[in-house]
N, C-alpha and C positions, 0 to 999 in steps of 0.2 A: 609760376613762382615757387610753388611747393616742391615741384620736381627739381628745380635748380638748387633749392636749399638742401634737399637730400643729397644731390651730387656734391655740393660744397661740404656737407657733413662727412660724407664718405672720403673725400680728398683729405679733409682735416684729420680724420681718424688714421688714415694710412700715413700721413705725414708725422703725426705724433708717435705712432708705432715705430717708424723708421728712425725718428729723432732719438728715441730712448732705447733703441735696440742694444742689448748688452753684448755686443760682438766681442768684447775683450774677456768675457766670462768663460772660463774653461768648461763650465757646465753647459753653457749655450753652444759653444763650439762642438763639444762632444755630442750634443743632441742633434745638431745639424749633420754631423758625420754619421750618426746612427740612422737618421732619416734616409740619407743617401745609401747607406749600407743595406738597410732593409729593402729599399726600392731595387737595388741591384740584385740582391738575393731573390726577391720576388720575381723579377724579370727572368732570372736564370732558371728558377725552380718551378714556376707556376704558369707564366704566360704562355710559353710554347707548348708544354705537355698537358696543361690543364685547360687553360682558357681557349686556346685555338680549337681543339676538338669540341669543347662545349659550345662554341659559337656555331660550328658546323651542325651540331645536333639541334641547337635552338632554331637555326634557319630551316633545317629539315622538318622540324615539327610544324612550322608555319606553312610549308609547301606540300609535304607528302602525307601529313595526317589530316584527314578531312575534318572540317570544323564541326560537323555534326557528331563525329566520333568523340571529339573532346567534350562536346556538350553532353553527350550521353553518359560519359564516364565521370566528368568533373563539373559539368554545368550546373546552373542554379536549379534545374529541374531533375537532376540526376538522382539515382538512388543514394541516399545519404550514407548508408552503411558501406556501400561499395566505394563511393567517392572518398570518404574519410579513411576507410580501411586501407585502400591502395596507397593513398597519399602518405599515411602515417608510417608505413614500413619501407618507404622508398629509400631511406638512408642506409638500410642494411644492404641494399644493392649498389648504391652509388657511393662506394668507399673511396671518395676522392676529396680534394680540398673543398672547403666551404664556398669559396668564390666560384667554383665550377657549377654549383647549383643555380647561381643567379641567372645565367642566360637561359637555362631550361625552365626556370620559374617564369621568366619573362615570356618565353615561347608559349607555355600552356595558358598563362593568364591572359595575354593579349590575343590568344586564339579562341577565347571563350570560356575558359574554366572559371567557376565561381570563386569568389574571394575566399570563402572558407576552405574548400579543398586546396586552393592554390597556396594559401599561407600555411596550411598543414604540411604540404609538400615542402614549402620553403624552410620551415623549422626542422622537420624531420630529416630532410636531405642534408642538412648541415650538422644536426646534433646527434643523429642515430647512426654513427659510423661504427659498424660491427667491430672492425679492427681496433678502433680507439677504445671501445667499451671493454674488449678483452684485455687490452693493455692496461686499462685503468684497474681492472680487477687484479691483475697480476702484480702491478707495481704499487698501487695505492691500497689494495685490500679488496677482498670479495664484497664486503658490505657496500663500499662506495661504488664499485662497478655495477652491482645489482641495482642499487638505488638510482644510478645514472641511467641505466637502460630502461627501467620501469617508468621513471619520471619523464624521460624524454618522449616515450611513446604516448603517455597520457597527456603530457603538455601539448604535443603537436596537435592532437585532436581537440583539446580544450581551447587552444589558441585559435584554431580554425573556426570552431563553433562560435566563440565569442566575437571574432572579427565579423562573421556573418551576421550575428545578432546586432552588433553596434552599427553596422552599415547596411542593414537589411533593406532600407528604402532604396538605396542605390543599387542593391542587388536585384530588387524587383524591376527597376528600370533596365538593367542589363538583360534580365530574363525576357522582358517584353521585346527588347531589341533583337534578341537572339531567336525569337520564335519564328519570324519569317524565314530565317536561314534554315532552321530545322525542317520546315515544311517544303521549302524549295529544293532541298537535297544538297545544300552546301556548295563549296567551290567547284568550278568547272575544271576537273583534272582527269587525266586518263585513269580508267579503272584498273586497279591492281588488286591481286588477292591479298588478304590479310597476312598470309604467310610470307609473301615477298616483302611487304612493308616491314613486317616484324624482323625478318632476317637483315634487312638493310639497317635498321636501328640497332640490332644486336651487334653488327659489325662495327658501327660507329661507337657504341658503348664499350665494346671490347678494346678498341684502340685507346679510348679514354682511360678505362680502368687498368688494363695491363701495363700501359706506359707509366702509370703512377703507383705501381705496387712498391711500397716502402720496404726497406731491409728489416727483417724481423730481428728481435733481440736474440733468439735462439739460433745457434749455428747449424741446426739440422731440423728435419721435420717437413711437413707439407708446405707451410708458408715459405720456408727457406727455398724449397724446390721451385715453387712458383716464382719467387724473386729471381732466382738464377735463370729461369727461362722466360723472364718478363718480355724481353725484346723478341724472342722467337714467337711468343704468344701474340705480341703486338703485330708482328709481321704477318702471322696467320690471320688476324682480324683484318689487316689491310688487304690481304688477298681476298678475303670474303667480301670486303667492300667493292673491290674491283669486279668480282663476279656479279655482285648485285647491280653495279653500274652497267655491266654488259647485258645481263639477262632481263633486267627490269626497266632500264632506261635507254637501251639501244646504243650505248657507247661502243665503238668498234674495238675489237681486240688489239689492233695495231696501235691505236692511240693509247690504250691502256698500257701496252708494253713500253711505249715511249715514255709515258709518265712514270713508270716503275723503274726505268733503267737507272736514272740518277740516284734514287734512294738505295737501290740494290748495290750499285757500285760503291757508294759512300759507306754503306754498312760493312762491306767486305774490306774496303781500304782502311777504314778507321773504326774498328769494332769497339775501341775504348771511348769513342765520342759519338754515341748514338743520337745526340741532338742534331748532328749534321744530317743524317739520313732522315730523321723525323721532319726536319725543316724542308728538305727536298721533297718529301712525300706530301707535305701540306701545300707546297708550291705547285706540285704536279696536279693535285686535286683541284686547286683554283684554276689552273690552265684547262683542265678537262671541263669544268663547269662553265668557263668563259666561252668555250667554243662548242658547247653542246646545245641541246634543245632549249627552247624558251623556258621550260620548266626547270632545267638545271641552272640556267642563268638567274632565274628567280631565287633559287636556293642560294647561289652565290651572293646575290644582292641582299637577301634577308640576313644572311650570316654577317655580312659586312655592316649592315645596319645595327645589329646587336653589338658588334665590336666597337663601332663609333660611339655608341651610347654608353657602354659599360666600361670599357678599358680606361679612358681618361679619369673617370670617377674613382675607379679602383686604385689606380696608381697615385692619385692625389690623396686618397684616404690612407694608403700605405705610407706615404711620406709623412703625413700628420701623425699616424700611429707610432712610427719610428722616432719622430721628434719628441713626442710626449713620453713614451714608455720604453723606447729602446727596441732592439731587435731580439729575437729568441735566444741568440747566443750571448747577448750582453744586456740583460734587462735593466741593469742599474745605470746605464749610460744615457738614458733619456732625461728630459728636463725635469721630470717628476722623480725624485729619489726613490729607489726601491725600498729603502728603510721606512719611508712613510707608508707604503702599501703594506709591508709586513707588520708594522705596528697597528695599522687600522683593521687588519683582519686577524689579529692575534686572539688566542683563546681567552685572554683577560685584558683589562685596560692597562695593566702595568707597563707593557711595552710602549704604548702611546704616551703615558705619563713620563716614563723615563726619557723618551725622545724630547719632551718638552722641559726636561730638567727637574721633574717632580717625582723622581723615582722613589724617594723616601717618604713621600706624603701618602697618607691613607687614601684609598679609593673612595670617592663620594658614593653614597648609597644609590643616588639616582643614576649615576653613570654605570654602576655595576648592574642595575636593573635593566637599563636600555641597551647595554653592550651587545647582547646576542642579536637583537634586531638590527642594531647599527652595523655590526660586522657582516651579517648576511646581506643586508641591503647594499653596503659598500662593495662587497665582493661581486654581487650581481651587476651593479652599475659599472664597476671597473671591467668586469668581463665583457659587458656589452660594448665597451669602447676599445678594449685591447684587441690586437690582431694575433690570432693563433693559427699557425700553419698546422696542417693535419698531423696529429699525434704529438705535436710539441707541447700541448697543454699538460700532458701527463708528467714529463720531467719538471716542468715549471711548477706544477702543483706539488710534486715531491719536495722540491726545494722550499716552497712556502710552508708545507706541513712540518718540515724539519726546523723551520724558523719559528714555529709556534702557532701556525694557523689551525683553527678548529675544524672538525669534520663538517660542520654545517656550512660555514663559508666556502669550504672546498667544493661541496656539492653545488652550492649556488653558483660558483664561478664555472664549474663544469657544465652546468645547464645553460648559462647565459653566454659564456665566452665563445665556444665553437659555433653557436647558433647565430650570433650577430657580432658585428665589429664595426668600427668607424668606417672602413672602406665599404663594407657590405651595405651599411645603412644609407650611404650616399647613393648607391645603385638602386636599392629598394625604393628610395624616395623618388628617383627618376621614373620608376615604373608605376608605383602606387600613388604617389603624391605625398606631400608632407604630413597631412593629417592622418592618413592610414598608417604611414610609417611610424609616426609617433605613438599611435595606439598599439601597434604591433610590438614596438620596443618596450612600451610600458607593461604590456601583458607578460612579455618574457622576463622582465626584471622583477615584477611582483610575484610571479609564480616561482621563479628561482629563489627569491627571498623566503617565501613561505616553505618551500621544500627544504631549504637549508635550515630553517628554524626547526622544522619537524625532525629532520635527520639528526641535527645536533642534540635535540632533546632526547631522542631515542638512543643515541650513542653516549649520552651523558657528558657532552661537551659543548 
């Protein structure tokens, strides 16, 4: 009976929501359009170039990296300094979009990594993007860039340690379950040298990183040269992957040549549309794995498993983020007016009072006293829900700062925004569970708030 009442309540809630849907409202119509616009942009810019290589990397972690190797480096019994040190600097290497880190996080966590090092990797891989930090310092000022870099590294370790502490009982159970695996010697897989495995992953990471090199603001220099050669570098990494499949996994050169023919032809025929060649290359890799050894077929299956689990949640979260907050190109088109956000993170309460029609009224003393805490907490919470594509947080913050945002809330948003988002939280919840995801999010929000308060006080704002 109770179950039927729950079903009836759910049906009633959906009915009431549809009955009162404000479909005639221009704001609502614009928010729906923004949700679809953001989803289309996400599909074009991130799914193919970011997520597809990340799924292959996550699947490869589960198949080609021995479980005991993960346990030695990141497991519950691993050397803590090594585990947290390696995990905390991972973001400087993985200069890719935040959603790309999720399949890799799932790969190492489900393969035996401890909760603490895994969540350190999860935060750092999304927050410590070296290019984003450099851009922050150049566009928003050196103090904000330095504060972002230092706080992100410290936070990644602190969040991992606190997650381990909060869920230490469950971690003990995981350690006990992992002990027989360590003694037995791990999964039954062909022996390969560490160098060959490392080169295989370097090739996969090279494809991921080079394909996603963003155009720098400067028209010359090292990063501009890398950007201009990004597809040649990506092709070189793909050649390296082919060599690895031949030398380490026994794929015949003739099959490799057949798989590479279509991407090469498309790259020469349509140099201005590299996504065509990239798609053909991904399809060729799937074909090679599908007709290869059992180990390669297992790689395909694990990659597909991550894609089935993560992709629907990410796309659903992107639709929700676009509906509520708009897309990066038009932030004020979501259901939540941009003016509200600007007023709530302003350097003083005057903007919020003016929005409510109280612009000439004196600011209450209690509101003036709690305003710094409120603005930093609101910026951290809003950042944890908003979706930021890689590097887009910097121009968005520039606009908010020009609209009166204080330096403290700016740092709070920079520390919370790129690290978590509504789409990412849905995926993290499917891997860690609701309770651990809630604690992880709370830690990010609280630490970002505290950092924003301290930085705002130091900057006098």
